[in-house]
C-alpha positions as CSV (number, residue, x, y, z in Angstrom):
1,X,125.1,108.1,95.4
2,X,125.1,108.2,91.7
3,X,122.5,110.7,89.8
4,X,120.2,107.5,89.0
5,X,120.1,106.9,92.7
6,X,119.5,110.2,93.9
7,X,116.5,110.4,91.6
8,X,115.6,107.0,92.9
9,X,115.4,107.5,96.8
10,X,112.8,107.4,98.7
11,X,112.8,111.0,100.7
12,X,114.2,112.5,97.2
13,X,110.9,111.1,95.6
14,X,108.4,111.5,98.8
15,X,109.8,115.6,98.6
16,X,109.2,116.5,95.0
17,X,105.7,114.7,95.2
18,X,105.1,117.2,98.5
19,X,106.8,120.3,96.4
20,X,104.2,119.5,93.4
21,X,101.8,118.1,95.0
22,X,101.4,121.9,96.6
23,X,102.1,123.4,92.8
24,X,99.2,121.9,91.5
25,X,97.2,123.7,95.2
26,X,98.2,127.2,94.0
27,X,97.2,126.1,89.7
28,X,93.7,124.8,91.2
29,X,93.8,128.1,94.1
30,X,94.5,130.6,91.0
31,X,92.1,129.2,88.0
32,X,88.9,128.6,90.7
33,X,90.3,132.6,91.4
34,X,90.5,133.5,88.1
35,X,88.0,131.5,86.1
36,X,85.1,130.8,88.7
37,X,83.3,127.3,88.9
38,X,79.4,128.7,87.2
39,X,78.0,124.9,88.9
40,X,79.9,126.1,92.5
41,X,77.9,127.4,95.2
42,X,78.1,130.7,97.1
43,X,79.5,130.0,100.2
Protein backbone atom coordinates (compact mmCIF):
# COMPACT_ATOMS: atom_id res chain seq x y z
CA UNK A 1 0.00 0.00 0.00
CA UNK A 2 1.43 3.36 -0.98
CA UNK A 3 1.19 6.47 1.17
CA UNK A 4 -1.46 7.88 -1.15
CA UNK A 5 -3.50 4.68 -0.94
CA UNK A 6 -3.25 4.73 2.85
CA UNK A 7 -4.46 8.34 2.98
CA UNK A 8 -7.52 7.41 0.89
CA UNK A 9 -8.25 4.16 2.73
CA UNK A 10 -11.73 4.25 4.30
CA UNK A 11 -10.73 2.93 7.72
CA UNK A 12 -7.93 5.49 7.94
CA UNK A 13 -10.29 8.33 7.12
CA UNK A 14 -12.90 7.12 9.61
CA UNK A 15 -10.28 6.89 12.36
CA UNK A 16 -8.90 10.35 11.62
CA UNK A 17 -12.38 11.84 11.54
CA UNK A 18 -13.19 10.24 14.90
CA UNK A 19 -10.02 11.65 16.48
CA UNK A 20 -10.71 15.10 15.04
CA UNK A 21 -14.32 15.04 16.29
CA UNK A 22 -13.14 14.05 19.78
CA UNK A 23 -10.55 16.83 19.76
CA UNK A 24 -13.18 19.39 18.71
CA UNK A 25 -15.42 18.22 21.55
CA UNK A 26 -12.57 18.67 24.02
CA UNK A 27 -11.86 22.16 22.68
CA UNK A 28 -15.56 23.10 23.10
CA UNK A 29 -15.54 21.83 26.69
CA UNK A 30 -12.37 23.73 27.59
CA UNK A 31 -13.71 26.89 25.92
CA UNK A 32 -16.96 26.67 27.87
CA UNK A 33 -15.06 26.30 31.15
CA UNK A 34 -12.62 29.12 30.44
CA UNK A 35 -15.12 31.49 28.81
CA UNK A 36 -18.65 30.61 29.87
CA UNK A 37 -21.50 31.63 27.57
CA UNK A 38 -23.18 34.62 29.24
CA UNK A 39 -26.48 33.83 27.46
CA UNK A 40 -26.64 30.19 28.62
CA UNK A 41 -29.00 29.33 31.45
CA UNK A 42 -27.37 27.83 34.52
CA UNK A 43 -28.13 24.15 35.00
